C-alpha positions in Angstrom: 59.7 -16.9 134.4 56.5 -18.9 134.5 54.9 -20.1 131.3 52.0 -17.7 131.4 54.2 -14.6 131.9 56.4 -15.7 129.0 53.6 -15.9 126.6 52.2 -12.5 127.6 55.7 -11.0 127.2 56.0 -12.4 123.7 52.6 -11.1 122.7 53.5 -7.7 124.0 56.7 -7.7 121.9 54.8 -8.7 118.8 52.3 -5.9 119.3 55.1 -3.4 119.7 56.8 -4.6 116.5 53.5 -4.5 114.6 52.7 -1.0 115.7 56.2 0.2 114.7 55.9 -1.4 111.3 52.5 0.3 110.6 53.9 3.7 111.7 57.0 3.2 109.5 54.9 2.3 106.4 52.6 5.2 106.8 55.5 7.6 106.7 56.5 6.5 103.1 55.6 8.8 100.2 52.3 7.9 98.4 52.8 6.7 94.9 49.9 7.5 92.6 48.6 4.5 90.7 49.2 5.1 87.0 46.1 5.7 84.9 46.6 3.4 82.0 43.7 4.8 79.9 45.1 8.3 80.2 48.6 7.1 79.3 47.4 5.3 76.2 45.3 8.3 75.1 48.2 10.6 75.6 50.6 8.4 73.7 48.1 8.2 70.8 47.9 12.0 70.7 51.6 12.6 70.9 52.8 9.8 68.5 50.7 9.3 65.5 50.9 6.1 63.5 52.7 8.0 60.7 55.2 9.4 63.2 55.7 6.0 64.8 56.3 4.5 61.4 58.8 7.2 60.6 60.6 6.7 63.9 60.7 2.9 63.2 62.2 3.5 59.8 64.6 6.3 60.8 67.5 3.8 60.7 66.6 2.8 57.1 66.0 6.4 56.0 69.3 7.5 57.3 71.2 4.6 55.6 69.6 4.5 52.1 70.7 7.2 49.6 68.1 9.6 48.3 66.7 8.5 44.9 68.2 10.2 41.8 66.3 13.1 40.4 64.5 12.5 37.2 67.0 14.6 35.2 69.8 12.5 36.6 68.5 9.2 35.3 69.9 8.3 31.9 67.3 7.0 29.5 68.5 5.5 26.2 66.8 7.2 23.3 66.9 5.7 19.9 65.9 8.2 17.2 63.9 7.1 14.2 65.6 6.0 11.0 65.7 8.7 8.4 64.4 7.1 5.2 64.4 8.9 1.8 62.8 7.4 -1.3 64.0 8.8 -4.6 61.5 7.8 -7.3 59.5 8.6 -10.4 55.8 8.8 -10.7 55.5 6.7 -13.8 58.4 4.3 -13.2 57.2 0.7 -12.9 60.0 -0.1 -10.4 59.1 2.9 -8.3 55.4 1.9 -8.4 56.3 -1.6 -7.3 58.5 -0.5 -4.4 56.0 2.1 -3.1 53.1 -0.4 -3.2 54.7 -3.7 -2.3 57.7 -2.7 -0.1 57.5 0.8 1.3 53.8 0.9 2.3 53.7 -2.5 4.1 57.0 -1.9 5.9 55.9 1.6 6.9 52.6 0.4 8.4 54.5 -2.0 10.6 57.4 0.3 11.5 56.1 3.8 11.2 57.1 4.6 14.8 60.8 4.2 14.0 60.8 5.8 10.5 61.1 9.5 9.5 60.0 9.3 5.8 60.9 11.7 3.0 59.5 11.2 -0.5 61.5 12.7 -3.4 59.6 12.4 -6.7 62.1 13.3 -9.5 64.2 10.4 -10.5 66.3 10.6 -13.7 64.9 14.0 -14.8 66.7 17.2 -15.5 65.9 20.8 -14.6 66.1 23.6 -17.1 66.0 27.3 -16.2 65.0 30.1 -18.6 64.2 33.6 -17.7 63.8 32.7 -14.1 61.3 29.9 -14.9 62.0 26.2 -14.3 61.0 23.5 -16.8 61.7 19.8 -16.6 62.7 16.9 -18.9 61.6 13.5 -17.4 62.5 10.0 -18.3 59.0 9.0 -19.1 57.9 12.2 -20.8 55.9 15.3 -20.0 53.1 13.3 -18.3 55.6 12.1 -15.7 56.9 15.6 -15.1 53.3 16.7 -14.3 52.8 13.6 -12.1 56.1 14.3 -10.3 55.0 17.8 -9.6 51.6 16.7 -8.2 53.5 14.3 -5.9 56.0 17.0 -5.0 53.2 19.4 -4.1 51.4 16.8 -2.0 54.7 16.1 0.0 54.9 19.9 0.6 51.3 20.6 1.6 50.3 17.4 3.5 52.5 17.4 6.6 51.3 14.1 8.2 53.7 11.5 6.7 51.3 8.6 7.1 48.6 10.4 5.1 51.3 11.7 2.7 52.4 8.2 1.9 48.8 7.0 1.6 48.1 9.6 -1.0 51.3 8.9 -3.0 50.4 5.1 -2.8 47.0 5.9 -4.2 48.3 8.2 -7.0 51.2 6.0 -8.2 48.8 3.1 -8.7 47.2 4.8 -11.8 49.2 7.9 -12.6 48.6 8.3 -16.4 46.2 11.2 -15.7 48.1 13.0 -12.9 45.5 15.7 -12.1 42.6 13.2 -12.1 44.4 10.7 -9.9 45.7 13.5 -7.7 42.2 15.0 -7.1 40.7 11.6 -6.4 43.4 10.5 -4.0 43.8 13.8 -2.2 40.1 14.3 -1.6 39.6 10.7 -0.5 42.1 11.4 2.3 40.1 14.5 3.4 42.7 17.0 2.1 42.0 20.1 0.0 42.7 19.4 -3.7 42.5 23.1 -4.5 45.6 23.7 -2.5 47.5 21.0 -4.4 46.2 22.1 -7.8 47.2 25.7 -7.1 50.7 24.5 -6.2 51.0 22.5 -9.4 49.9 25.4 -11.6 52.1 28.0 -10.0 55.8 28.8 -9.7 55.6 27.2 -6.2 55.2 23.7 -7.7 58.2 24.2 -10.1 60.3 25.5 -7.2 59.5 22.4 -5.1 60.2 20.0 -7.9 63.5 21.8 -8.7 64.4 21.3 -5.0 63.6 17.6 -5.4 66.0 17.5 -8.3 68.7 19.2 -6.3 68.3 16.6 -3.6 68.5 13.8 -6.2 71.5 15.2 -8.0 73.4 15.7 -4.8 73.3 12.0 -3.8 76.6 10.3 -3.4 77.1 8.0 -5.1 75.1 9.4 -8.0 71.8 7.8 -8.9 72.1 4.9 -11.3 68.8 3.2 -10.6 65.3 4.4 -9.7 64.0 4.0 -7.1 67.0 4.7 -4.8 66.5 4.4 -1.1 68.7 5.9 1.6 68.6 4.9 5.3 70.2 7.5 7.5 71.9 8.8 4.4 73.4 5.4 3.3 72.6 3.7 0.0 74.2 0.4 1.2 72.6 -2.9 0.2 70.1 -1.5 -2.4 69.4 -5.0 -3.7 68.1 -6.3 -0.4 66.4 -2.9 0.3 64.3 -3.3 -2.9 63.6 -7.0 -2.2 62.7 -7.0 1.5 62.6 -3.5 2.9 61.0 -4.5 6.2 63.8 -7.0 7.0 66.5 -4.4 6.2 64.9 -1.8 8.5 64.6 -4.3 11.3 68.3 -5.2 10.9 69.4 -1.5 10.7 67.4 -0.2 13.7 69.6 0.2 16.8 66.8 0.4 19.3 64.6 -2.3 20.9 63.4 -5.1 18.6 60.1 -4.2 17.1 57.1 -6.6 17.3 56.9 -7.2 13.5 60.7 -8.0 13.4 
């Protein structure tokens, strides 16, 4: 076959192959080009950031246990110490303890103290015809002063204010009604309520109750003032000398700032 005819034959074969390829390609299914903007918009609509974050954390959420309910969590609670002070209104040792030991310690540790003041001391209670009378270590004036103190502890419920009034009265208690009115009114309480208590059977009943509390102490009172901490009279010497230090040592809860 001549050179020219060979070239034409090859060109014809190439054309036939090209036409066949074009026809074969056109028969393929048309694939739509993806719309990336639409896909992004759709994904944002269907999967919110919160949902995506939840999906991402599903593994962690399924592994970690649910937190305890508040009622299941144990919280250590330390109740306040129950402090009772058995004293007499005209006793020099009682006066010193209230003013120099009890009041300063209470100011620093009042959040951990439940205070009970018991003004009676080494007195005795007499009953005649349903009426109570009292015989006190320092005489009738002390009995009247004890009754003023007893009425204050019954009428004034706030223990901080109660102690402040007793502290004020015991400083100069030789005229119980005068000192009582001055101290009660200076603390914004009604003196008339206290005075009515003192001058009625109510005051005598309250002071008799203070006597019962004092006489029921075990061991029996041998010195006034006597202080109990959670019912215990242990270590009275150190209680009278450094009440704050003893309270710090006895408290079972967290260490207090002043300790």
